[in-house]
C-alpha positions as CSV (number, residue, x, y, z in Angstrom):
1,M,11.5,-2.7,-57.0
2,S,13.1,-1.0,-54.0
3,T,12.3,-2.0,-50.4
4,V,10.9,1.5,-49.8
5,V,8.5,1.3,-52.7
6,V,7.3,-2.1,-51.5
7,G,6.8,-0.8,-48.0
8,I,4.8,2.2,-49.2
9,K,2.5,-0.1,-51.3
10,A,2.0,-2.4,-48.3
11,L,1.0,0.6,-46.2
12,V,-1.5,1.8,-48.8
13,A,-3.0,-1.6,-49.2
14,S,-3.4,-2.0,-45.4
15,G,-5.0,1.4,-45.3
16,E,-7.5,0.4,-47.9
17,K,-8.3,-2.8,-46.0
18,F,-8.7,-0.8,-42.7
19,A,-11.1,1.6,-44.4
20,Q,-13.2,-1.3,-45.7
21,L,-13.4,-2.8,-42.2
22,A,-14.3,0.6,-40.8
23,R,-17.2,1.0,-43.3
24,K,-18.4,-2.5,-42.5
25,G,-18.3,-1.7,-38.8
26,A,-20.3,1.5,-39.3
27,D,-22.9,-0.5,-41.3
28,L,-23.2,-3.0,-38.5
29,V,-23.7,-0.2,-35.9
30,R,-26.4,1.4,-38.1
31,G,-28.1,-2.0,-38.5
32,A,-28.0,-2.6,-34.7
33,E,-29.4,0.8,-34.0
34,S,-32.4,0.1,-36.2
35,N,-33.0,-3.3,-34.6
36,S,-34.4,-2.6,-31.2
37,A,-35.0,-6.3,-30.5
38,A,-31.3,-7.0,-31.0
39,L,-30.3,-4.1,-28.7
40,A,-32.7,-5.3,-26.1
41,R,-31.3,-8.8,-26.3
42,F,-27.7,-7.5,-25.9
43,E,-28.7,-5.5,-22.9
44,E,-30.4,-8.5,-21.3
45,T,-27.3,-10.6,-21.9
46,S,-25.1,-8.0,-20.3
47,A,-27.5,-7.8,-17.3
48,A,-27.5,-11.6,-17.0
49,A,-23.7,-11.6,-16.8
50,T,-23.9,-9.2,-13.9
51,R,-26.6,-11.2,-12.1
52,E,-24.5,-14.4,-12.4
53,T,-21.5,-12.7,-11.0
54,L,-23.5,-11.3,-8.1
55,K,-24.8,-14.8,-7.3
56,E,-21.2,-16.1,-7.1
57,C,-20.3,-13.1,-4.9
58,H,-23.1,-13.9,-2.5
59,A,-22.2,-17.6,-2.3
60,A,-18.5,-16.9,-1.8
61,L,-19.2,-14.3,1.0
62,R,-21.7,-16.6,2.8
63,A,-19.1,-19.4,2.7
64,L,-16.4,-17.1,4.1
65,V,-18.7,-15.9,7.0
66,A,-19.8,-19.5,7.7
67,H,-16.1,-20.5,8.1
68,A,-15.3,-17.6,10.3
69,L,-18.3,-18.3,12.6
70,D,-18.1,-22.1,12.3
71,R,-21.8,-22.2,11.6
72,E,-24.3,-21.2,9.0
73,P,-24.7,-17.4,9.2
74,S,-27.9,-15.4,9.2
75,D,-28.7,-13.1,6.3
76,A,-28.1,-10.1,8.7
77,E,-24.6,-11.4,9.5
78,V,-23.7,-11.8,5.8
79,D,-25.1,-8.3,5.1
80,A,-23.0,-6.9,7.9
81,V,-19.8,-8.3,6.3
82,F,-21.0,-7.1,2.9
83,A,-21.3,-3.6,4.2
84,A,-17.9,-3.7,5.8
85,V,-16.4,-4.7,2.5
86,A,-18.3,-2.0,0.7
87,E,-17.1,0.7,3.1
88,H,-13.5,-0.3,3.0
89,P,-11.4,2.4,1.3
90,N,-9.8,-0.1,-1.1
91,A,-13.1,-1.7,-2.2
92,P,-13.9,0.6,-5.2
93,F,-10.6,-0.1,-6.8
94,R,-10.6,-3.8,-6.1
95,F,-14.2,-4.0,-7.3
96,H,-13.3,-2.9,-10.8
97,R,-10.2,-5.1,-10.9
98,L,-11.5,-8.4,-9.5
99,L,-15.2,-8.3,-10.0
100,G,-14.9,-6.6,-13.4
101,E,-12.7,-9.5,-14.4
102,A,-15.1,-12.0,-12.9
103,R,-18.0,-10.5,-14.9
104,K,-16.0,-11.2,-18.1
105,S,-15.5,-14.9,-17.3
106,A,-17.7,-17.6,-18.6
107,S,-16.4,-20.0,-15.9
108,R,-18.3,-20.3,-12.6
109,R,-15.2,-21.6,-10.9
110,R,-13.2,-18.5,-11.9
111,R,-16.0,-16.1,-10.9
112,R,-16.3,-17.8,-7.5
113,F,-12.5,-17.7,-7.1
114,L,-12.3,-13.9,-7.9
115,A,-15.3,-13.2,-5.7
116,S,-13.6,-15.0,-2.8
117,V,-10.4,-13.0,-3.2
118,F,-12.5,-9.8,-3.2
119,F,-14.7,-10.5,-0.2
120,G,-11.9,-12.2,1.7
121,L,-10.5,-8.7,2.5
122,P,-12.0,-8.5,6.1
123,F,-10.4,-11.9,6.8
124,S,-7.0,-11.0,5.4
125,K,-3.9,-10.1,7.3
126,L,-2.0,-9.1,4.2
127,P,-0.6,-5.5,4.2
128,D,-2.3,-3.3,1.6
129,D,0.7,-3.2,-0.7
130,D,1.0,-7.0,-0.7
131,R,-2.8,-7.3,-1.2
132,D,-2.5,-5.1,-4.3
133,R,0.3,-7.3,-5.7
134,V,-1.8,-10.4,-5.1
135,D,-4.9,-8.8,-6.7
136,M,-2.9,-7.9,-9.8
137,A,-1.7,-11.5,-10.1
138,V,-5.0,-13.3,-9.4
139,E,-6.9,-11.2,-11.9
140,R,-4.8,-12.9,-14.6
141,M,-5.1,-16.4,-13.1
142,T,-7.6,-19.2,-13.7
143,V,-8.7,-22.0,-11.3
144,A,-6.2,-24.4,-13.1
145,D,-3.4,-22.0,-12.2
146,V,-4.5,-21.9,-8.6
147,E,-4.6,-25.7,-8.4
148,F,-1.2,-26.1,-10.1
149,L,0.4,-23.6,-7.7
150,A,-1.1,-25.5,-4.8
151,M,0.4,-28.7,-6.3
152,V,3.9,-27.2,-6.5
153,Q,3.6,-25.8,-2.9
154,A,2.6,-29.3,-1.6
155,K,5.8,-30.8,-3.2
156,R,8.1,-28.0,-2.0
157,R,11.0,-29.0,0.3
158,T,13.4,-26.8,2.2
159,P,17.1,-26.7,1.1
160,E,18.1,-28.6,4.3
161,E,15.7,-31.4,3.4
162,H,17.1,-32.2,-0.1
163,K,20.7,-31.0,-0.1
164,V,21.8,-33.9,2.1
165,D,20.8,-36.3,-0.7
166,G,23.1,-34.6,-3.2
167,K,20.3,-33.7,-5.6
168,S,19.9,-30.0,-5.0
169,Y,21.8,-29.2,-8.2
170,I,18.9,-30.7,-10.1
171,F,15.9,-29.6,-8.2
172,G,17.0,-26.2,-6.9
173,D,16.3,-24.5,-3.6
174,D,12.7,-25.6,-3.4
175,G,13.4,-29.3,-4.2
176,I,11.1,-29.2,-7.3
177,G,11.9,-30.2,-10.9
178,A,9.8,-29.5,-14.0
179,V,10.3,-32.4,-16.4
180,I,9.2,-31.3,-19.9
181,R,8.9,-34.1,-22.5
182,G,7.1,-32.9,-25.7
183,S,3.7,-31.6,-24.6
184,E,3.9,-33.4,-21.3
185,L,4.8,-31.8,-18.0
186,R,5.8,-33.8,-14.9
187,I,6.6,-32.3,-11.5
188,A,9.3,-34.2,-9.6
189,T,11.1,-34.1,-6.3
190,P,14.3,-35.8,-5.2
191,N,12.2,-38.7,-4.1
192,E,11.4,-39.6,-7.7
193,W,15.0,-39.6,-9.0
194,T,17.9,-41.9,-8.6
195,L,21.3,-42.1,-10.3
196,D,19.7,-44.3,-12.9
197,G,16.9,-41.8,-13.7
198,F,13.4,-41.6,-12.6
199,V,11.8,-44.3,-10.5
200,P,9.6,-46.8,-12.4
201,G,6.2,-45.6,-13.1
202,F,7.1,-41.9,-12.8
203,F,5.8,-41.1,-16.3
204,E,2.6,-43.1,-15.9
205,D,1.6,-42.0,-12.4
206,P,-1.1,-39.2,-12.6
207,R,0.1,-37.7,-9.3
208,F,3.0,-36.1,-11.1
209,I,1.2,-34.7,-14.1
210,G,1.5,-30.9,-14.3
211,D,-0.4,-28.3,-16.4
212,R,1.9,-26.7,-18.9
213,A,-0.5,-23.8,-19.6
214,A,-0.7,-23.1,-15.8
215,L,3.1,-23.2,-15.6
216,A,3.5,-20.7,-18.4
217,S,0.8,-18.5,-16.8
218,L,2.3,-18.5,-13.3
219,V,5.8,-17.8,-14.7
220,S,4.4,-14.8,-16.7
221,V,2.7,-13.2,-13.6
222,G,5.8,-13.7,-11.5
223,C,4.7,-16.5,-9.1
224,L,7.1,-19.2,-10.4
225,D,10.6,-19.2,-11.8
226,L,11.6,-21.9,-14.2
227,G,15.4,-22.3,-14.2
228,E,17.5,-23.7,-17.0
229,A,17.8,-27.5,-17.2
230,V,21.0,-28.5,-15.4
231,T,21.2,-32.2,-16.2
232,H,20.1,-34.9,-18.6
233,L,18.2,-37.7,-17.0
234,G,18.2,-41.2,-18.5
235,N,20.1,-39.7,-21.5
236,K,16.9,-38.0,-22.8
237,E,15.1,-36.3,-19.9
238,K,15.8,-32.8,-18.7
239,A,14.8,-31.4,-15.3
240,N,14.3,-27.6,-14.8
241,P,14.5,-26.4,-11.2
242,L,11.1,-24.9,-10.3
243,R,11.0,-22.2,-7.6
244,I,8.2,-20.4,-5.9
245,L,8.9,-16.6,-6.0
246,P,7.9,-14.2,-3.2
247,L,4.8,-13.2,-5.1
248,G,3.8,-16.8,-5.4
249,H,4.1,-17.3,-1.7
250,M,1.9,-14.2,-1.1
251,V,-0.7,-15.6,-3.5
252,I,-0.6,-19.0,-1.7
253,R,-1.1,-17.2,1.6
254,A,-4.0,-15.2,0.2
255,I,-5.6,-18.3,-1.3
256,E,-5.3,-20.1,2.1
257,E,-7.1,-17.1,3.7
258,V,-10.0,-17.1,1.2
259,G,-10.1,-20.8,0.5
260,P,-13.3,-21.4,2.5
261,G,-15.2,-19.2,0.0
262,F,-13.8,-20.9,-3.0
263,I,-15.0,-24.3,-4.1
264,P,-12.6,-25.7,-6.8
265,S,-14.9,-28.6,-7.8
266,N,-17.9,-26.3,-8.4
267,E,-18.4,-25.7,-12.2
């Protein structure tokens, strides 16, 4: 049987399966339309998601205002900032991007994080174009991504700080190495590596554990760059230089600005 004939039969078969799924979908829609209780429940669930998001928005905004005033704000003061955000020309667009994404999340931590980014606008000094880039990045990020990015930033060293020890060829310009061993990720700096390999306890110390999913996420949104491994360590370990990209620095700056409204431990 020719490849063309096989392909045609496969298309026909897939078309029949699609038609069956479409019919089942139509039957489900008709069933839902005739079940008023189910529709009412669905509407209530949708409204509940909106209410929960609004709660996180209010909590994030109050925390931001409290930090700015260095005291607990009154309801009128919080309302004034809320109005200022609502009247900002960028608010409608950022509302759909950030709070729309927050409404879809089941995580309170992520809803609070996205609300903090949205309501942090009056406190931000980022130019509009940079803010737009940050918004596009954070709408795809989770709290774990934020925490991992902060971990990488805390370990970052300037080229001058680590070139003198002769290890810059391993750890790159930021002085950070991602050591991937199976499913395990460790974040290292020149402090943890000697000519004989990593210092004792490096693979047991929880301070160096990294989140592989967060690493992949931050690389995909353009916040981090994972270079090719340049050396074998201890005859079996490889270190990939890890670098914070310009967008990553902007996200870090934005997170620092809105951090008072975001509580990582709150779940």
